[in-house]
Each structure stands twice: as C-alpha cells, then as structure tokens.
DRENRODREN-111656 format. One record per residue: residue number from 0; residue in one letter; x, y, z of N, C-alpha, C in turn. Coordinates in nm, 4 decimals, padded with zeros to 6 digits. Atoms other than C-alpha are relative to their C-alpha. Example, Ala and Ser with C-alpha at 12.3 -4.5 7.8 and 13.67 -1.06 7.14 Angstrom:
<recs>
<0, "A", <00.0890, -00.1190, 00.0000>, <01.2300, -00.4500, 00.7800>, <00.0900, 00.1200, 00.0000>> <1, "S", <-00.0820, -00.1190, -00.0060>, <01.3670, -00.1060, 00.7140>, <-00.0770, 00.1090, 00.0730>> 
</recs>
This chain:
<recs>
<0, "X", <00.1203, 00.0835, 00.0022>, <00.7194, 02.8730, -00.4917>, <-00.0037, -00.0814, -00.1288>> <1, "X", <00.0163, 00.0862, 00.1168>, <00.6692, 02.5777, -00.7241>, <-00.1328, 00.0307, -00.0675>> <2, "X", <00.1259, -00.0245, 00.0713>, <00.4064, 02.6173, -00.9958>, <-00.1084, -00.0967, 00.0456>> <3, "X", <00.0986, 00.0955, -00.0503>, <00.2375, 02.3082, -00.8459>, <-00.0702, 00.0510, 00.1254>> <4, "X", <00.0538, -00.0495, -00.1258>, <00.1743, 02.5053, -00.5257>, <-00.0913, 00.1207, -00.0162>> <5, "X", <00.0709, -00.1272, 00.0183>, <-00.0066, 02.8042, -00.6802>, <-00.1518, -00.0140, 00.0138>> <6, "X", <00.1469, 00.0089, -00.0131>, <-00.3719, 02.6943, -00.7303>, <-00.0412, -00.0872, 00.1179>> <7, "X", <00.0522, 00.0893, -00.1040>, <-00.5916, 02.5279, -00.4701>, <00.0130, -00.1462, -00.0420>> <8, "X", <-00.0050, 00.1366, 00.0526>, <-00.6027, 02.2177, -00.6918>, <00.0856, 00.0000, -00.1257>> <9, "X", <-00.0839, 00.0141, 00.1186>, <-00.3330, 02.1161, -00.9394>, <-00.0102, -00.1438, -00.0485>> <10, "X", <00.0058, 00.1318, 00.0630>, <-00.3862, 01.8243, -01.1779>, <00.1091, -00.0047, -00.1056>> <11, "X", <-00.1104, 00.0109, 00.0950>, <-00.0832, 01.7076, -01.3716>, <00.0306, -00.1443, -00.0327>> <12, "X", <-00.0427, 00.1339, 00.0414>, <00.0948, 01.4106, -01.5257>, <00.1509, -00.0117, 00.0132>> <13, "X", <-00.1425, 00.0289, 00.0000>, <00.4315, 01.2528, -01.4750>, <00.0387, -00.0528, -00.1378>> <14, "X", <-00.0462, 00.0470, 00.1307>, <00.6455, 01.1547, -01.7726>, <-00.0322, -00.1468, -00.0228>> <15, "X", <00.0271, 00.1433, 00.0166>, <00.5762, 00.7859, -01.7030>, <-00.1499, -00.0321, -00.0064>> <16, "X", <00.1412, 00.0235, 00.0258>, <00.1985, 00.8337, -01.7430>, <-00.0928, -00.0014, 00.1191>> <17, "X", <00.0886, -00.0115, -00.1152>, <00.0663, 00.8742, -01.3888>, <-00.0710, 00.1355, -00.0031>> <18, "X", <00.0752, -00.1245, -00.0167>, <-00.2041, 01.1352, -01.3329>, <-00.0051, 00.0288, 00.1487>> <19, "X", <00.0006, -00.0316, -00.1422>, <-00.1827, 01.3212, -01.0035>, <-00.0832, 00.1245, 00.0287>> <20, "X", <00.0727, -00.1166, -00.0508>, <-00.3903, 01.5664, -00.8032>, <00.0661, 00.0409, 00.1305>> <21, "X", <-00.0522, -00.0578, -00.1239>, <-00.2388, 01.7927, -00.5393>, <-00.0992, 00.1031, 00.0507>> <22, "X", <00.0875, -00.0982, -00.0639>, <-00.4529, 01.9893, -00.2961>, <00.0873, 00.0929, 00.0834>> <23, "X", <-00.0818, -00.0969, -00.0715>, <-00.2858, 02.3066, -00.1746>, <-00.0757, 00.0701, 00.1119>> <24, "X", <00.0749, -00.0362, -00.1201>, <-00.5624, 02.3810, 00.0719>, <-00.1010, -00.1110, 00.0244>> <25, "X", <00.0923, 00.1083, -00.0347>, <-00.7978, 02.1512, 00.2532>, <-00.1359, 00.0262, -00.0615>> <26, "X", <00.1312, -00.0083, 00.0637>, <-01.1195, 02.0830, 00.0689>, <-00.0871, -00.1102, 00.0580>> <27, "X", <00.0900, 00.0950, -00.0652>, <-01.4097, 01.9183, 00.2445>, <-00.0392, -00.1127, -00.0963>> <28, "X", <00.0402, 00.1204, 00.0748>, <-01.4819, 01.5634, 00.1219>, <00.0907, -00.0313, -00.1194>> <29, "X", <-00.0867, 00.0244, 00.1158>, <-01.1914, 01.5775, -00.1277>, <00.0512, -00.1431, -00.0035>> <30, "X", <-00.0536, 00.1367, -00.0026>, <-01.0493, 01.2450, -00.0125>, <-00.1028, -00.0983, -00.0542>> <31, "X", <00.1058, 00.0889, 00.0474>, <-01.3817, 01.0709, -00.0699>, <-00.0285, 00.0209, -00.1488>> <32, "X", <00.0282, -00.0299, 00.1412>, <-01.4447, 01.2482, -00.4035>, <00.1055, -00.0607, -00.0915>> <33, "X", <-00.1089, 00.0481, 00.0854>, <-01.1046, 01.1532, -00.5414>, <00.0141, -00.1519, 00.0037>> <34, "X", <-00.0120, 00.1457, -00.0059>, <-01.0928, 00.7958, -00.4150>, <-00.1176, -00.0686, -00.0695>> <35, "X", <00.1142, 00.0572, 00.0730>, <-01.4427, 00.7297, -00.5502>, <00.0211, 00.0071, -00.1510>> <36, "X", <-00.0298, -00.0109, 00.1430>, <-01.3146, 00.8476, -00.8913>, <00.1147, -00.0928, -00.0411>> <37, "X", <-00.1041, 00.0974, 00.0321>, <-01.0370, 00.5853, -00.8689>, <00.1411, 00.0423, 00.0341>> <38, "X", <-00.1340, -00.0444, -00.0398>, <-00.7448, 00.7891, -00.7353>, <00.0422, -00.0705, 00.1284>> <39, "X", <-00.0572, 00.0599, -00.1201>, <-00.5161, 00.6295, -00.4767>, <00.0654, 00.1108, 00.0816>> <40, "X", <-00.0492, -00.1051, -00.0882>, <-00.4322, 00.8499, -00.1793>, <00.1249, -00.0472, 00.0735>> <41, "X", <-00.1178, 00.0319, -00.0813>, <-00.0913, 00.8620, -00.0109>, <00.0680, 00.1281, 00.0447>> <42, "X", <-00.0791, -00.1135, -00.0476>, <00.1326, 01.0908, 00.1907>, <00.1267, 00.0080, -00.0842>> <43, "X", <-00.1182, -00.0180, 00.0846>, <00.4155, 01.2374, -00.0149>, <00.0667, 00.1322, 00.0377>> <44, "X", <-00.0751, -00.1195, -00.0410>, <00.6752, 01.4806, 00.1204>, <-00.0848, 00.0939, 00.0857>> <45, "X", <00.0765, -00.0814, -00.0924>, <00.4373, 01.5972, 00.3906>, <-00.1315, 00.0524, -00.0513>> <46, "X", <00.1324, -00.0413, 00.0476>, <00.1297, 01.6444, 00.1772>, <-00.0724, -00.1181, -00.0624>> <47, "X", <00.0823, 00.1063, 00.0571>, <-00.1551, 01.4356, 00.0410>, <00.0086, 00.0046, -00.1510>> <48, "X", <-00.0119, 00.0144, 00.1443>, <-00.1053, 01.3112, -00.3131>, <-00.1028, -00.1036, -00.0449>> <49, "X", <00.0980, 00.0930, 00.0572>, <-00.3760, 01.1436, -00.5243>, <00.0490, -00.0414, -00.1371>> <50, "X", <-00.0592, 00.0531, 00.1230>, <-00.2607, 00.9182, -00.8078>, <-00.0948, -00.0941, -00.0741>> <51, "X", <00.0602, 00.0999, 00.0885>, <-00.4130, 00.7363, -01.1036>, <00.1145, -00.0646, -00.0759>> <52, "X", <-00.1069, 00.0635, 00.0763>, <-00.1806, 00.4766, -01.2557>, <-00.0256, 00.0136, -00.1498>> <53, "X", <00.0187, -00.0079, 00.1455>, <-00.1230, 00.4758, -01.6321>, <-00.1136, -00.0910, -00.0459>> <54, "X", <00.1138, 00.0745, 00.0544>, <-00.4330, 00.3615, -01.8221>, <-00.0329, 00.0597, -00.1356>> <55, "X", <00.0391, -00.0565, 00.1294>, <-00.6143, 00.4341, -02.1471>, <-00.0406, 00.1464, 00.0193>> <56, "X", <00.0315, -00.1426, -00.0080>, <-00.6644, 00.8032, -02.2222>, <-00.1477, 00.0224, 00.0307>> <57, "X", <00.1436, -00.0168, -00.0233>, <-01.0426, 00.7600, -02.2263>, <-00.0347, -00.0250, 00.1456>> <58, "X", <00.0286, 00.0334, -00.1385>, <-01.0505, 00.5961, -01.8832>, <00.0500, 00.1099, 00.0938>> <59, "X", <-00.0566, -00.1048, -00.0857>, <-00.8218, 00.8560, -01.7258>, <-00.0790, 00.1296, -00.0169>> <60, "X", <00.0794, -00.1196, 00.0290>, <-01.0158, 01.1375, -01.8956>, <-00.1313, -00.0024, 00.0795>> <61, "X", <00.1285, 00.0103, -00.0687>, <-01.3431, 01.0117, -01.7480>, <00.0158, 00.0076, 00.1517>> <62, "X", <-00.0202, -00.0014, -00.1451>, <-01.2080, 00.9500, -01.3970>, <00.0420, 00.1385, 00.0494>> <63, "X", <-00.0447, -00.1333, -00.0407>, <-01.0275, 01.2835, -01.3780>, <-00.1117, 00.1019, -00.0173>> <64, "X", <00.1122, -00.0909, 00.0211>, <-01.3323, 01.4598, -01.5194>, <-00.1004, -00.0059, 00.1143>> <65, "X", <00.0915, 00.0162, -00.1137>, <-01.5546, 01.3176, -01.2454>, <00.0574, 00.0700, 00.1230>> <66, "X", <-00.0633, -00.0614, -00.1169>, <-01.3053, 01.4277, -00.9797>, <00.0039, 00.1519, -00.0130>> <67, "X", <-00.0122, -00.1442, 00.0193>, <-01.2546, 01.7729, -01.1304>, <-00.1329, 00.0700, 00.0224>> <68, "X", <00.1296, -00.0648, -00.0159>, <-01.6236, 01.8569, -01.1504>, <-00.0487, -00.0056, 00.1445>> <69, "X", <00.0363, 00.0070, -00.1420>, <-01.6760, 01.7380, -00.7927>, <00.0772, 00.1048, 00.0796>> <70, "X", <-00.0813, -00.0991, -00.0713>, <-01.3895, 01.9601, -00.6725>, <-00.0422, 00.1427, -00.0322>> <71, "X", <00.0447, -00.1349, 00.0371>, <-01.5278, 02.2597, -00.8623>, <-00.1180, 00.0480, 00.0837>> <72, "X", <00.1070, -00.0411, -00.0906>, <-01.8199, 02.2583, -00.6215>, <00.0562, 00.0685, 00.1241>> <73, "X", <-00.0640, -00.0550, -00.1189>, <-01.5685, 02.3641, -00.3544>, <00.0980, 00.1128, -00.0302>> <74, "X", <-00.0937, -00.1059, 00.0380>, <-01.3194, 02.5850, -00.5406>, <00.0063, 00.0104, -00.1515>> <75, "X", <-00.0206, -00.0207, 00.1429>, <-01.2761, 02.7387, -00.8843>, <00.1471, 00.0229, -00.0308>> <76, "X", <-00.1438, -00.0201, 00.0172>, <-00.9020, 02.7787, -00.8296>, <00.0647, -00.1351, -00.0299>> <77, "X", <-00.0435, 00.1321, 00.0432>, <-00.8182, 02.4626, -01.0231>, <00.0723, 00.0125, -00.1326>> <78, "X", <-00.0767, 00.0013, 00.1246>, <-00.5528, 02.4122, -01.2898>, <00.0226, -00.1451, -00.0412>> <79, "X", <-00.0191, 00.1346, 00.0533>, <-00.5439, 02.1005, -01.5090>, <00.0974, 00.0081, -00.1168>> <80, "X", <-00.1002, 00.0048, 00.1070>, <-00.2223, 02.0584, -01.7108>, <00.0435, -00.1436, -00.0276>> <81, "X", <-00.0348, 00.1408, 00.0213>, <-00.2299, 01.6797, -01.7315>, <-00.0141, -00.0384, -00.1466>> <82, "X", <00.0086, 00.0474, 00.1384>, <-00.1518, 01.5301, -02.0705>, <-00.0704, -00.1358, -00.0066>> <83, "X", <00.0602, 00.1328, -00.0009>, <-00.2835, 01.1883, -01.9657>, <-00.1517, 00.0043, -00.0097>> <84, "X", <00.1465, -00.0091, -00.0003>, <-00.6425, 01.3142, -01.9389>, <-00.0553, 00.0539, -00.1311>> <85, "X", <00.0464, -00.0603, 00.1248>, <-00.6595, 01.4648, -02.2880>, <-00.0435, -00.1094, -00.0966>> <86, "X", <00.0543, 00.1014, 00.0907>, <-00.8856, 01.2411, -02.4899>, <-00.1214, 00.0578, -00.0697>> <87, "X", <00.1153, -00.0405, 00.0785>, <-01.1277, 01.3187, -02.7673>, <-00.0156, -00.1010, -00.1122>> <88, "X", <00.0167, 00.1028, 00.1038>, <-01.2803, 01.0584, -03.0012>, <00.0270, 00.0521, -00.1403>> <89, "X", <-00.0240, -00.0548, 00.1333>, <-01.2421, 01.2954, -03.2974>, <00.1395, 00.0521, -00.0211>> <90, "X", <-00.1361, -00.0537, 00.0097>, <-00.8800, 01.3884, -03.2256>, <00.0841, -00.0859, -00.0942>> <91, "X", <-00.0836, 00.0789, 00.0902>, <-00.6498, 01.2862, -03.5114>, <00.1232, -00.0543, 00.0710>> <92, "X", <-00.1203, 00.0599, -00.0568>, <-00.3571, 01.0592, -03.4327>, <00.1217, 00.0851, -00.0361>> <93, "X", <-00.1223, -00.0757, 00.0280>, <-00.0067, 01.1996, -03.4240>, <00.0376, 00.0883, 00.1170>> <94, "X", <-00.0500, -00.0857, -00.1061>, <00.1907, 01.4459, -03.2182>, <-00.0871, 00.1223, 00.0209>> <95, "X", <00.0811, -00.1180, -00.0287>, <00.0397, 01.7545, -03.0548>, <00.0413, 00.1197, -00.0857>> <96, "X", <-00.0316, -00.1242, 00.0709>, <00.0191, 02.0902, -03.2318>, <00.0929, 00.0879, 00.0829>> <97, "X", <-00.0824, -00.0782, -00.0930>, <00.1776, 02.2506, -02.9246>, <00.0532, -00.0912, 00.1084>> <98, "X", <-00.0555, 00.0736, -00.1128>, <00.4135, 02.1021, -02.6703>, <00.0728, 00.0982, 00.0912>> <99, "X", <-00.0600, -00.0858, -00.1020>, <00.4983, 02.2948, -02.3524>, <00.0874, -00.0877, 00.0893>> <100, "X", <-00.0892, 00.0776, -00.0862>, <00.7952, 02.1774, -02.1471>, <00.0598, 00.0906, 00.1065>> <101, "X", <-00.0526, -00.0776, -00.1119>, <00.8701, 02.3187, -01.8020>, <00.1367, -00.0521, 00.0399>> <102, "X", <-00.1314, 00.0374, -00.0496>, <01.2253, 02.3193, -01.6718>, <00.0851, 00.1222, 00.0264>> <103, "X", <-00.0933, -00.1077, -00.0338>, <01.4873, 02.5416, -01.5095>, <-00.0688, 00.1352, 00.0166>> <104, "X", <00.0688, -00.1242, -00.0296>, <01.2326, 02.8005, -01.4015>, <-00.0647, 00.0695, -00.1178>> <105, "X", <00.0663, -00.0590, 00.1165>, <01.0927, 02.8608, -01.7481>, <-00.0734, -00.1093, -00.0763>> <106, "X", <00.0692, 00.0991, 00.0813>, <00.9004, 02.6865, -02.0235>, <00.0400, 00.0205, -00.1458>> <107, "X", <-00.0285, -00.0033, 00.1436>, <00.9932, 02.6000, -02.3821>, <-00.1204, -00.0594, -00.0721>> <108, "X", <00.1179, 00.0455, 00.0732>, <00.7205, 02.5524, -02.6424>, <00.0381, -00.0267, -00.1446>> <109, "X", <-00.0155, 00.0281, 00.1424>, <00.7332, 02.3826, -02.9804>, <-00.1385, -00.0021, -00.0636>> <110, "X", <00.1269, -00.0071, 00.0739>, <00.4627, 02.4359, -03.2401>, <00.0205, -00.0692, -00.1335>> <111, "X", <-00.0167, 00.0779, 00.1229>, <00.4079, 02.1998, -03.5319>, <-00.0840, 00.0516, -00.1160>> <112, "X", <00.0839, -00.0534, 00.1073>, <00.1572, 02.4068, -03.7304>, <00.0058, 00.1524, 00.0004>> <113, "X", <00.0053, -00.1458, 00.0092>, <00.1202, 02.7637, -03.8511>, <-00.1013, 00.0571, 00.0985>> <114, "X", <00.1030, -00.0477, -00.0933>, <-00.1994, 02.8040, -03.6469>, <00.0523, 00.0000, 00.1430>> <115, "X", <-00.0562, 00.0077, -00.1345>, <-00.0141, 02.6944, -03.3330>, <00.1025, 00.1110, 00.0226>> <116, "X", <-00.0993, -00.1075, -00.0124>, <00.2701, 02.9409, -03.3983>, <-00.0687, 00.1356, 00.0152>> <117, "X", <00.0734, -00.1264, -00.0101>, <00.0231, 03.2263, -03.4495>, <-00.0643, 00.0147, 00.1376>> <118, "X", <00.0615, -00.0047, -00.1312>, <-00.1555, 03.1377, -03.1274>, <00.1029, 00.0345, 00.1072>> <119, "X", <-00.1045, -00.0314, -00.0976>, <00.1708, 03.1453, -02.9317>, <00.0362, 00.1477, -00.0047>> <120, "X", <-00.0334, -00.1423, 00.0124>, <00.2512, 03.4902, -03.0671>, <-00.1099, 00.0867, 00.0608>> <121, "X", <00.1108, -00.0752, -00.0604>, <-00.0952, 03.6113, -02.9618>, <00.0124, 00.0041, 00.1524>> <122, "X", <-00.0132, 00.0072, -00.1453>, <-00.0098, 03.5060, -02.6066>, <00.1365, 00.0481, 00.0494>> <123, "X", <-00.1242, -00.0619, -00.0424>, <00.3245, 03.6839, -02.6007>, <00.1225, -00.0888, -00.0001>> <124, "X", <-00.1176, 00.0857, 00.0107>, <00.5534, 03.3862, -02.6643>, <00.0850, 00.0477, -00.1174>> <125, "X", <-00.0914, -00.0490, 00.1035>, <00.8609, 03.4758, -02.8687>, <00.0907, -00.1140, -00.0458>> <126, "X", <-00.0891, 00.1061, 00.0489>, <01.0809, 03.2588, -03.0917>, <00.1361, 00.0058, 00.0683>> <127, "X", <-00.1366, 00.0038, -00.0529>, <01.4130, 03.1451, -02.9498>, <00.0965, 00.0406, -00.1103>> <128, "X", <-00.1000, -00.0481, 00.0954>, <01.7342, 03.2560, -03.1189>, <00.0158, -00.0936, -00.1197>> <129, "X", <-00.0159, 00.0953, 00.1101>, <01.7576, 02.9362, -03.3247>, <-00.1308, -00.0239, -00.0757>> <130, "X", <00.1283, 00.0136, 00.0682>, <01.3886, 02.9545, -03.4196>, <-00.0656, -00.1356, 00.0150>> <131, "X", <00.0540, 00.1357, -00.0126>, <01.3274, 02.5943, -03.3105>, <-00.1158, -00.0086, 00.0981>> <132, "X", <00.1074, 00.0045, -00.0995>, <01.0939, 02.6790, -03.0243>, <-00.0359, 00.1424, 00.0425>> <133, "X", <00.0448, -00.1292, -00.0518>, <00.9203, 02.9591, -02.8356>, <00.0200, 00.0022, 00.1509>> <134, "X", <-00.0114, -00.0177, -00.1440>, <00.9594, 03.0984, -02.4866>, <-00.0923, 00.1133, 00.0419>> <135, "X", <00.0835, -00.1118, -00.0458>, <00.7436, 03.3270, -02.2714>, <00.0820, 00.1278, 00.0062>> <136, "X", <-00.0714, -00.1275, -00.0105>, <00.8287, 03.6938, -02.2472>, <00.0811, 00.0027, 00.1287>> <137, "X", <-00.0883, -00.0094, -00.1158>, <01.0988, 03.7891, -01.9972>, <-00.0734, 00.0570, 00.1218>> <138, "X", <00.0476, -00.0607, -00.1234>, <01.0290, 03.8725, -01.6359>, <-00.1158, -00.0683, 00.0679>> <139, "X", <00.1123, 00.0687, -00.0633>, <00.7573, 03.6191, -01.5538>, <00.0480, -00.0865, 00.1166>> <140, "X", <-00.0275, 00.0917, -00.1101>, <00.7620, 03.4492, -01.2147>, <-00.0793, -00.1288, -00.0233>> <141, "X", <00.0688, 00.1284, 00.0176>, <00.6161, 03.1011, -01.1591>, <-00.1494, 00.0187, -00.0244>> <142, "X", <00.1430, -00.0258, 00.0202>, <00.2622, 03.2397, -01.1308>, <-00.0252, 00.0518, -00.1417>> <143, "X", <00.0142, -00.0531, 00.1351>, <00.3097, 03.4329, -01.4563>, <00.0193, -00.1071, -00.1061>> <144, "X", <-00.0221, 00.1107, 00.0945>, <00.4487, 03.1260, -01.6354>, <-00.1220, -00.0924, -00.0041>> <145, "X", <00.1171, 00.0870, -00.0052>, <00.1568, 02.9150, -01.5160>, <-00.1180, 00.0645, -00.0719>> <146, "X", <00.1094, -00.0711, 00.0664>, <-00.0916, 03.1793, -01.6316>, <00.0161, 00.0030, -00.1506>> <147, "X", <-00.0249, -00.0046, 00.1440>, <00.0737, 03.2095, -01.9744>, <-00.0281, -00.1347, -00.0655>> <148, "X", <00.0201, 00.1337, 00.0568>, <00.0681, 02.8336, -02.0320>, <-00.1467, -00.0396, 00.0037>> <149, "X", <00.1400, 00.0403, -00.0078>, <-00.2862, 02.7761, -01.9076>, <-00.0865, 00.0798, -00.0974>> <150, "X", <00.0774, -00.0816, 00.0946>, <-00.4193, 03.0661, -02.1174>, <00.0210, -00.0481, -00.1434>> <151, "X", <-00.0286, 00.0452, 00.1362>, <-00.2444, 02.9470, -02.4347>, <-00.0573, -00.1393, -00.0249>> <152, "X", <00.0506, 00.1368, 00.0165>, <-00.3416, 02.5825, -02.3758>, <-00.1521, -00.0010, -00.0128>> <153, "X", <00.1466, -00.0080, 00.0086>, <-00.7082, 02.6708, -02.3168>, <-00.0432, 00.0602, -00.1333>> <154, "X", <00.0306, -00.0619, 00.1285>, <-00.7098, 02.8954, -02.6254>, <00.0196, -00.1005, -00.1132>> <155, "X", <-00.0256, 00.1021, 00.1022>, <-00.5575, 02.6151, -02.8337>, <-00.1164, -00.0982, -00.0067>> <156, "X", <00.1106, 00.0954, -00.0052>, <-00.8334, 02.3797, -02.7200>, <-00.1243, 00.0550, -00.0702>> <157, "X", <00.1193, -00.0587, 00.0619>, <-01.1055, 02.6227, -02.8316>, <00.0121, 00.0052, -00.1522>> <158, "X", <-00.0219, -00.0019, 00.1449>, <-00.9477, 02.6247, -03.1803>, <00.0248, -00.1397, -00.0574>> <159, "X", <-00.0190, 00.1369, 00.0476>, <-00.9237, 02.2462, -03.2034>, <00.1445, -00.0414, -00.0142>> <160, "X", <-00.1424, 00.0346, 00.0046>, <-00.5462, 02.2434, -03.1591>, <00.0331, -00.0873, 00.1208>> <161, "X", <-00.0391, 00.0870, -00.1106>, <-00.3948, 01.9675, -02.9503>, <00.1238, 00.0576, 00.0688>> <162, "X", <-00.1131, -00.0498, -00.0780>, <-00.1500, 02.0532, -02.6732>, <00.0394, -00.1042, 00.1034>> <163, "X", <-00.0510, 00.0894, -00.1042>, <00.0673, 01.8552, -02.4369>, <00.0936, 00.0801, 00.0885>> <164, "X", <-00.0832, -00.0705, -00.0967>, <00.2269, 01.9904, -02.1220>, <00.0848, -00.1022, 00.0743>> <165, "X", <-00.0929, 00.0852, -00.0752>, <00.5345, 01.8209, -01.9795>, <00.0528, 00.0825, 00.1168>> <166, "X", <-00.0371, -00.0743, -00.1207>, <00.6007, 01.9284, -01.6224>, <00.1432, -00.0256, 00.0445>> <167, "X", <-00.1371, 00.0321, -00.0402>, <00.9498, 01.7785, -01.6049>, <00.0052, -00.0836, 00.1268>> <168, "X", <00.0072, 00.0880, -00.1174>, <00.8444, 01.5227, -01.3411>, <00.0005, -00.1438, -00.0513>> <169, "X", <-00.0097, 00.1345, 00.0589>, <00.9672, 01.1759, -01.4452>, <-00.0971, -00.1026, 00.0586>> <170, "X", <00.0850, 00.0991, -00.0667>, <00.7763, 00.9667, -01.1865>, <-00.0685, 00.0656, 00.1197>> <171, "X", <00.0624, -00.0581, -00.1193>, <00.5446, 01.0254, -00.8871>, <00.0993, 00.0302, 00.1122>> <172, "X", <-00.0995, -00.0238, -00.1051>, <00.8484, 00.9970, -00.6574>, <00.0708, 00.1340, -00.0177>> <173, "X", <-00.0699, -00.1256, 00.0285>, <00.9863, 01.3122, -00.8256>, <-00.0875, 00.1240, 00.0181>> <174, "X", <00.0865, -00.1153, -00.0264>, <00.6855, 01.5335, -00.7437>, <00.0582, 00.0739, 00.1200>> <175, "X", <-00.0682, -00.0711, -00.1081>, <00.8385, 01.8081, -00.5283>, <-00.0876, 00.0201, 00.1233>> <176, "X", <00.0696, -00.0308, -00.1243>, <00.7484, 01.8792, -00.1690>, <-00.0659, 00.1365, -00.0112>> <177, "X", <00.0713, -00.1274, 00.0018>, <00.5055, 02.1625, -00.1074>, <00.0823, 00.1088, 00.0671>> <178, "X", <-00.0613, -00.1163, -00.0633>, <00.6422, 02.5072, -00.0323>, <-00.1080, 00.0934, 00.0518>> <179, "X", <00.1142, -00.0828, -00.0401>, <00.2961, 02.6380, 00.0546>, <-00.0639, -00.0597, 00.1240>> <180, "X", <00.0653, 00.0443, -00.1228>, <00.1294, 02.6189, 00.3924>, <-00.1491, -00.0211, -00.0256>> <181, "X", <00.1428, 00.0271, 00.0191>, <-00.2154, 02.4605, 00.3959>, <-00.0843, 00.0947, 00.0835>> <182, "X", <00.0929, -00.0874, -00.0711>, <-00.5064, 02.6795, 00.4926>, <-00.1146, -00.0815, 00.0579>> <183, "X", <00.1163, 00.0661, -00.0591>, <-00.8333, 02.6020, 00.6689>, <-00.0823, -00.0687, -00.1062>> <184, "X", <00.0830, 00.0702, 00.0982>, <-01.0826, 02.3679, 00.5029>, <-00.0890, 00.0949, -00.0772>> <185, "X", <00.0890, -00.0804, 00.0837>, <-01.2802, 02.5123, 00.2147>, <-00.1432, -00.0458, 00.0229>> <186, "X", <00.1398, 00.0363, -00.0219>, <-01.6542, 02.5253, 00.2668>, <-00.0869, 00.0300, -00.1207>> <187, "X", <00.0781, -00.0332, 00.1194>, <-01.7677, 02.6591, -00.0705>, <00.0890, 00.0618, -00.1045>> <188, "X", <-00.0805, -00.0566, 00.1071>, <-01.6521, 02.8084, -00.4002>, <00.0608, 00.1337, 00.0397>> <189, "X", <-00.0644, -00.1285, -00.0213>, <-01.4033, 03.0926, -00.3785>, <-00.0476, 00.0969, -00.1058>> <190, "X", <00.0488, -00.0999, 00.0949>, <-01.4975, 03.4147, -00.5447>, <00.1135, 00.0720, -00.0700>> <191, "X", <-00.1120, -00.0653, 00.0660>, <-01.1473, 03.5249, -00.6400>, <00.0249, -00.0648, -00.1348>> <192, "X", <-00.0254, 00.0591, 00.1319>, <-01.0434, 03.4763, -01.0041>, <00.1035, -00.1099, 00.0099>> <193, "X", <-00.0943, 00.1110, 00.0015>, <-00.8594, 03.1552, -01.0770>, <00.0826, 00.0050, -00.1268>> <194, "X", <-00.0812, 00.0123, 00.1208>, <-00.5881, 03.0690, -01.3228>, <-00.0822, -00.0677, -00.1082>> <195, "X", <00.0768, 00.0632, 00.1074>, <-00.7293, 02.9767, -01.6645>, <00.0274, -00.1496, -00.0059>> <196, "X", <-00.0185, 00.1432, 00.0154>, <-00.7786, 02.6073, -01.7264>, <-00.0801, -00.0497, -00.1177>> <197, "X", <00.0705, 00.0599, 00.1131>, <-00.8976, 02.3784, -02.0009>, <-00.1274, -00.0629, 00.0499>> <198, "X", <00.1275, 00.0631, -00.0322>, <-01.2615, 02.2789, -01.9836>, <-00.0106, -00.1308, -00.0741>> <199, "X", <00.0156, 00.1308, 00.0657>, <-01.3346, 01.9159, -02.0564>, <-00.1263, -00.0018, -00.0814>> 
</recs>
C-alpha cells in the first residue's frame, strides 16, 4: 500500500509546486467543497485527483485551509504533508529546520538546528552511519512511516520549527495509482483515531 492510500484524505505537494488532494473513500459533497476552494478535478489512474497549480504560499495556504476544514466535517482521517501550503507571516526566510524526503520505501530526514535534531531523537529517528541525516527506526511499514513523519512534523510546528516534506513525486503525472478500494460514501465524522496532522 502506498502511503498516499492510507488516510481517507491525503493532501500533498509535487516537487514542481502543485498541491493535490486525494480522497481514498467517497465523501459527500467533496467535489463541490474542493472545486469551490479553487481545486481542479480530474480522473487520474482510476481515481479522482484535485489539483491547485503553483501559486503564492499565502494563496495556496488559504485555499487548502478552506478545503481541509470543510472536509473535516466529514472525516477526521486527514493527513496534510503538503509543503506548498505552509505559510506564516512571521516565518523567517531560509531553508526549513527539518526536511523529510520519502523514497525507496523509507524516509530520510535532515535537520539544520540543534532543536530539530533533538526533536527527531524524541520521535525515534536515528542518525545515519555518516551522520548527515536521520532515518526512522527499523521495521516500520508505510503506515508506521506516515505516522512517524506526521507526528514529528506536527510536533515541530508546535515548537515553531519549520518543516518540509518531499514525497518524491516530481509532477502530478507521477502521482501513483491507488492500491486501495474505495468504500461507501461518508455521511459524518469517523470516530476512529486518525493519523496525526499539522493544524493550520
């Protein structure tokens, strides 16, 4: 299973700056909610894909925020790992304190500050042999990797640390096909725990 297929709603970014939303189960009124927020809907590898083209961080942040809060009325199983939506007027310029990069079934993390390195250690990330980056503990499947990244990224946000997640998807055309079967339409919030996510 791809990490994009795990939550009901996955929000991410491609390397070329597109913001995308994937729905892994049917959600009532989702098409209207997302298109009203400015997302363009299209079929992609047998599933519905919603895209925002590259724009200013503030604009994307606001549009994705409107869509996310509307979707939360239907499900709490939502993960947002998009780097394009991260905007804060008080955020200093420069590179992120933490950079997560998915690839080859794992994730590599670089930390540019002592606080970021300490936070990674708190979440079980360990230094690589060369000491240049960190990796999650051994034995995690895709769900475990997603949980580790979302927990660390949300924790970083609460401490004022910036984070960027690269999913290893160059363009929208490279978003993989779903490996998950769609379920019946959602009629209200689910009560099961969801993967941690960053609050806007």
